C-alpha positions in Angstrom: 23.9 -40.3 -28.1 23.5 -36.5 -27.3 19.9 -34.9 -28.2 18.8 -31.8 -28.3 16.5 -30.8 -25.2 15.2 -28.0 -24.7 13.4 -27.5 -21.2 10.5 -24.5 -21.2 10.7 -22.8 -17.4 8.1 -19.9 -17.4 10.0 -18.2 -14.5 13.9 -18.4 -17.1 11.4 -15.3 -18.9 12.0 -13.1 -15.9 13.7 -9.5 -17.1 13.7 -6.9 -14.5 13.6 -3.4 -16.5 16.3 -2.6 -13.7 19.5 -3.5 -12.3 19.0 -5.5 -8.5 21.3 -3.7 -6.0 23.9 -5.1 -4.8 22.2 -6.0 -1.5 19.6 -8.1 -3.4 22.4 -10.4 -5.1 24.2 -10.7 -2.0 20.8 -11.7 -0.9 19.9 -14.5 -3.8 23.4 -15.7 -3.5 23.2 -16.3 0.2 20.7 -18.2 -0.7 21.5 -20.8 -3.2 24.5 -21.2 -0.8 22.5 -22.5 1.8 20.7 -25.3 -0.1 18.0 -23.4 -1.3 16.4 -22.9 1.6 16.6 -19.8 4.3 14.4 -16.3 5.2 15.1 -13.1 3.7 14.8 -10.3 6.4 14.5 -7.1 4.2 12.2 -4.0 5.2 9.5 -3.0 3.4 10.2 -1.4 0.2 13.6 -2.7 -0.3 12.5 -4.9 -2.9 12.2 -8.3 -1.5 9.6 -9.6 -4.3 12.8 -8.9 -7.1 14.6 -11.0 -4.8 12.1 -13.8 -5.0 11.6 -13.8 -8.1 15.4 -13.9 -9.1 16.3 -16.8 -6.3 12.9 -18.7 -8.4 14.7 -18.0 -11.7 18.6 -18.7 -10.5 17.3 -21.9 -8.9 15.4 -22.5 -11.7 18.4 -22.0 -14.3 20.2 -24.6 -12.3 18.0 -27.5 -12.2 17.6 -26.3 -15.8 21.3 -27.2 -16.5 22.0 -29.8 -14.8 18.5 -31.4 -16.6 20.2 -31.0 -19.2 23.5 -32.9 -18.5 21.3 -35.6 -17.5 19.6 -35.6 -20.6 22.7 -35.7 -22.5 23.6 -38.8 -21.4 20.9 -40.5 -20.6 17.4 -39.7 -22.4 15.7 -42.4 -20.6 15.0 -40.4 -16.9 14.2 -37.0 -18.1 10.8 -35.7 -20.1 10.7 -32.8 -23.0 9.6 -29.4 -21.8 9.6 -30.1 -18.3 8.2 -27.6 -15.7 9.8 -25.3 -12.6 6.6 -25.4 -10.5 6.7 -22.3 -8.5 4.1 -21.8 -5.4 4.2 -18.4 -4.2 2.0 -17.9 -0.7 1.1 -14.4 0.6 -1.4 -13.4 3.6 -4.1 -11.7 1.8 -6.2 -11.7 -1.3 -5.4 -8.4 -2.1 -1.7 -8.9 -3.1 -2.4 -11.7 -5.5 -3.4 -9.1 -8.4 -0.1 -7.1 -7.0 2.0 -10.6 -8.0 0.4 -11.7 -10.7 0.9 -7.7 -12.2 4.5 -7.7 -11.1 5.4 -10.9 -13.1 3.8 -10.2 -16.0 5.5 -6.9 -16.4 8.5 -8.6 -15.8 8.6 -11.0 -18.6 6.2 -13.9 -17.7 3.7 -14.9 -19.9 0.2 -14.7 -18.3 -0.8 -17.8 -19.2 1.5 -19.5 -17.1 0.6 -17.9 -14.1 -2.7 -19.3 -12.0 -4.3 -17.7 -9.0 -5.7 -20.3 -6.2 -8.1 -19.0 -4.0 -11.6 -18.5 -3.4 -14.0 -19.8 -6.5 -10.3 -19.2 -8.7 -9.0 -22.4 -8.6 -6.2 -22.1 -11.0 -2.7 -24.4 -10.9 0.1 -23.0 -13.2 3.4 -23.2 -13.5 3.5 -20.5 -11.1 0.8 -20.5 -9.1 -0.2 -17.6 -6.5 -2.1 -18.4 -3.4 -3.0 -17.5 0.3 -2.1 -19.2 3.6 -6.1 -19.8 3.8 -6.4 -21.3 0.6 -3.4 -23.4 0.8 -3.9 -25.3 4.2 -7.0 -26.6 2.6 -5.1 -28.2 -1.0 -1.6 -28.7 0.9 -1.3 -31.2 -2.3 0.2 -27.8 -4.0 2.8 -27.6 -1.3 4.0 -31.2 -2.3 3.7 -30.7 -5.8 5.6 -27.5 -5.8 9.6 -27.2 -6.7 10.1 -23.8 -4.4 7.7 -22.4 -2.1 7.9 -19.2 -1.5 6.3 -17.7 2.1 5.6 -14.2 2.1 5.1 -12.5 5.5 6.7 -15.7 7.0 6.7 -14.2 10.5 2.8 -15.0 9.9 3.3 -18.8 10.5 4.3 -18.3 14.3 3.6 -21.1 17.0 0.4 -19.4 17.9 -1.0 -19.7 14.3 -1.6 -23.7 14.7 -3.7 -23.7 11.5 -0.6 -23.2 9.6 1.8 -26.2 11.3 1.0 -28.4 8.5 2.6 -26.2 5.9 6.1 -27.1 7.8 5.4 -30.5 8.2 4.7 -30.8 4.1 7.8 -28.8 3.9 9.8 -31.1 6.1 9.2 -34.1 3.9 11.2 -33.0 1.1 14.6 -31.4 2.5 15.7 -30.5 -1.2 12.8 -28.6 -2.6 13.5 -24.9 -2.1 12.1 -22.8 0.6 12.4 -19.2 0.9 11.0 -17.1 3.7 10.3 -13.4 3.2 9.7 -10.8 5.9 10.6 -7.4 6.6 11.3 -7.9 10.7 11.3 -10.9 12.9 12.3 -10.9 17.0 14.8 -14.2 16.8 14.2 -14.8 20.3 10.8 -14.5 20.0 9.4 -18.4 21.2 7.0 -18.0 18.9 8.8 -18.3 15.9 11.3 -21.1 16.7 10.0 -23.0 13.9 10.7 -20.3 11.2 14.2 -19.7 12.6 14.8 -23.3 12.8 13.2 -24.3 9.6 14.4 -21.3 7.4 17.4 -19.5 9.8 17.4 -16.1 8.3 20.5 -16.0 5.4 20.7 -12.0 4.8 19.1 -9.0 6.9 18.7 -5.7 5.4 16.8 -3.6 7.8 15.5 -0.4 8.1 18.0 1.8 9.6 20.5 0.2 7.0 17.8 1.2 4.2 17.6 4.8 5.3 21.3 5.0 5.7 22.0 3.6 2.6 19.2 6.4 0.8 17.2 3.2 -0.5 14.1 4.0 1.8 12.8 7.9 2.5 14.1 9.6 5.9 11.1 8.6 8.5 10.7 12.0 10.8 8.3 11.0 13.6 6.5 13.6 15.1 5.5 12.7 18.7 1.9 13.8 19.7 1.2 13.7 23.6 -2.4 13.8 24.7 -4.2 13.4 27.7 -7.6 11.8 29.2 -10.7 13.7 29.6 -11.9 13.1 33.2 -14.3 10.5 32.9 -11.9 8.5 30.2 -9.2 8.8 33.3 -11.7 7.5 35.6 -12.7 3.9 33.3 -8.6 3.8 32.4 -7.8 3.4 36.3 -10.7 1.5 37.2 -9.7 -1.2 34.1 -6.3 -1.1 35.3 -6.9 -2.5 38.9 -9.1 -4.7 37.9 -6.4 -6.4 35.4 -3.7 -6.1 38.4 -6.4 -7.6 40.7 -7.1 -10.2 38.1 -3.8 -11.0 37.7 -2.8 -11.9 41.2 -5.9 -13.6 41.5 -4.9 -16.0 39.1 -1.4 -15.7 39.7 -0.7 -15.6 35.7 0.6 -11.9 34.4 1.3 -13.4 30.9 -1.5 -13.0 28.2 -1.0 -16.1 26.3 -1.1 -18.4 30.2 -4.2 -16.6 31.1 -5.8 -17.6 27.7 -5.1 -21.5 28.8 -7.0 -20.8 31.7 -10.3 -19.9 29.4 -10.6 -23.2 28.5 -9.9 -25.1 31.7 -13.5 -24.4 33.4 -14.2 -24.1 37.0 -13.6 -20.4 38.8 -10.6 -19.1 37.0 -11.8 -19.6 33.8 -14.5 -17.3 35.2 -11.8 -14.9 36.6 -10.1 -15.2 33.1 -12.9 -14.1 31.0 -13.0 -11.3 33.0 -8.8 -10.1 32.8 -9.9 -10.5 29.0 -13.0 -8.1 29.3 -11.4 -5.6 31.2 -8.4 -5.7 28.2 -10.7 -5.1 25.4 -12.3 -2.5 27.3 -9.0 -0.7 28.0 -7.7 -1.3 24.2 -10.7 0.6 22.9 -10.4 3.5 25.5 -6.8 3.6 24.3 -7.9 3.4 20.5 -10.9 6.0 20.6 -10.0 8.1 23.4 -11.5 12.0 22.5 -8.6 14.0 22.2 -6.8 11.2 20.1 -10.1 12.3 17.9 -9.6 15.5 17.9 -5.8 15.2 16.7 -6.3 13.7 13.6 -8.3 16.0 12.8 -6.1 18.7 13.0 -3.0 16.6 11.7 -4.8 15.8 8.3 -6.1 19.8 8.4 -2.4 20.3 8.1 -2.2 18.0 4.9 -5.6 19.2 2.6 -5.3 17.2 -0.9 -2.6 14.3 0.3 -3.1 10.9 0.8 -2.8 9.4 4.5 -2.5 6.2 5.9 -4.3 6.3 10.1 -3.9 2.7 11.5 -6.1 1.9 15.0 -6.5 -1.1 16.8 -10.1 -1.6 16.5 -13.3 -1.2 14.3 -15.4 0.6 16.7 -12.9 3.3 16.9 -12.2 3.8 13.6 -15.9 4.0 12.3 -16.0 6.7 15.4 -13.0 8.4 13.5 -14.5 8.5 10.3 -17.6 10.3 12.1 -16.0 12.8 13.7 -13.4 13.5 10.0 -16.9 13.8 7.9 -18.2 16.3 10.7 -15.8 18.8 10.4 -16.2 18.1 6.6 -13.3 15.7 5.4 -14.1 12.9 3.9 -12.7 9.2 4.7 -13.0 5.6 4.1 -12.4 2.9 6.4 -10.7 -0.7 5.4 -10.8 -4.3 7.7 -10.9 -7.7 7.5 -14.7 -7.3 7.1 -14.6 -5.6 3.9 -15.2 -7.9 1.0 -12.3 -7.7 -1.5 -14.0 -6.2 -4.4 -15.1 -3.2 -2.0 -11.7 -3.0 -0.6 -10.5 -2.3 -4.2 -12.8 0.4 -4.8 -11.3 2.1 -1.9 -7.9 2.1 -2.0 -8.8 3.2 -6.0 -10.4 6.2 -5.2 -8.4 6.9 -2.2 -6.1 10.5 -3.5 -9.2 11.1 -5.6 -12.5 11.1 -3.9 -11.0 11.2 -0.3 -7.7 11.4 1.7 -7.5 9.8 4.9 -7.4 6.0 4.8 -8.3 4.8 8.0 -6.8 1.0 8.3 -6.9 -2.0 10.7 -4.6 -4.1 10.2 -5.6 -4.7 6.4 -3.0 -2.5 4.6 -0.2 -3.0 7.2 1.1 -6.2 4.9 2.1 -6.3 1.8 0.2 -3.9 -0.3 2.4 -1.1 -2.3 1.6 2.1 -1.7 5.2 4.3 -2.8 3.5 7.5 -3.0 2.1 8.1 0.4 4.3 10.1 3.1 2.2 10.5 6.4 0.9 7.6 8.4 -0.9 8.5 11.8 -0.8 6.4 14.0 -3.5 6.4 17.1 -3.2 2.6 18.7 -0.7 1.6 21.1 1.4 -1.9 20.2 3.9 -3.9 22.1 4.1 -5.9 18.4 7.7 -5.1 16.6 6.5 -6.9 13.3 3.2 -4.8 13.0 5.1 -1.4 13.9 7.5 -2.1 11.4 5.2 -2.9 8.6 3.0 0.5 9.1 6.7 2.4 8.8 6.9 0.6 6.2 4.3 1.2 4.2 5.2 5.3 3.9 8.7 5.1 4.0 9.3 3.6 0.2 11.6 6.1 -1.5 10.2 7.9 -4.7 11.6 10.4 -7.3 9.5 12.7 -5.8 9.9 11.3 -1.9 13.2 12.1 0.4 11.0 12.0 3.8 8.5 10.3 5.3 6.2 12.1 8.4 5.3 9.7 11.2 2.7 11.1 13.5 2.4 9.1 16.7 -0.9 10.1 19.0 -0.6 8.6 22.4 -2.1 9.1 25.9 0.6 10.5 28.5 1.2 8.5 31.9 -0.3 4.9 30.1 0.6 2.5 28.5 0.5 4.0 25.2 3.5 5.7 25.8 5.4 2.1 25.0 4.2 2.5 20.6 6.2 5.6 21.6 9.6 3.5 22.5 8.5 0.5 20.1 8.6 3.3 16.9 12.2 4.4 18.4 13.3 1.0 18.6 12.2 -0.2 14.9 14.4 2.5 13.2 16.4 2.9 15.7 16.9 6.8 16.6 20.9 6.3 17.3 22.0 7.0 14.2 24.6 8.9 13.8 24.0 10.7 11.2 20.7 12.4 12.6 19.0 10.9 9.2 16.5 9.8 11.8 14.1 12.8 13.3 11.8 13.1 16.2 9.9 16.0 16.9 7.0 17.2 18.7 3.6 18.8 17.7 1.0 20.7 19.8 -2.1 20.3 19.3 
């Protein structure tokens, strides 16, 4: 006997107010064809989140149709009103509301969406949580039919506390798992588990999206400056000490030196000194006087326009905030030590009460700020993922924004110059159509 059967699955209500691009549909199909497992490597601003939602809808549709067929043949094995449970894990609390609002805008009932973090413990058909919250409630992974891992590069081998997530994922090979990231170095051993468990099924990088007109054209402006004499002396002293300590330890790799810290004895003391000098040099490179003054000059060139300023240390952005204030320029700082409700207020006032926003990592991941077209990078970074995320924050295309300005302030003849090289390689300056432009700026 065939019995009429209806499964109420919230994600099937998904309806975009636009058509997905061809590359987005290709990404969805690639994931489905890989047995509902894999990673999507898509540049910031090219619709990774929409790809994830569509993957979830398509998988739910497949499960729905399969259950209809099973129920039509045998009514004993399937329960009516079955749900399709989705767990969407994001790295930051600020991204939870952003994704809730997006799902509601795309037609999903608000009461089908739960948020799981801090004091909020709502488990619904679609639950959005953070990695830190999920670690303490791993049954959320076990009980879900599909897991979406946003910014999956954060689950590298060095993030030991997150290894349990992969342990749970591997318990059930039939569960749908989707990883999302803007960039990942597949040759870096730190990402071996990610690549093995969720291999890339579709890539769409910055250079591809700029060429296709999906992203604004990045115009990188190099701003070389010099140390003051006293800063140069400190830089040379710390660099000499770092080299000398590395030779005494017989190790030059920071990872291996960090292991020595926990082994005790004379080498542990040398390793501690090594890291103290590295931190001292890093702070010097982030807060050099001429870098600070260059930021002031650049900000003055763009009055009444939101600007993102990236640095590596809280101390450096506090120093810069004071220097901007002494020049009559209001600014705000945002970093992980600022409470989430205060961060929200800072972001709401951005572009109204003040224009330069100083960030230490907090805005590198996921936060959607399409109208901003100017970034100033004052810190040294050899992290490819980090550089790509920073660039991605300002190259989202809108009807009013066709190009973005990325100022890179660096110290001549220092480790700082590697930042400019990293940015060049990230957005591929070999583009033959001359869509990516590099200029210089004198201060």
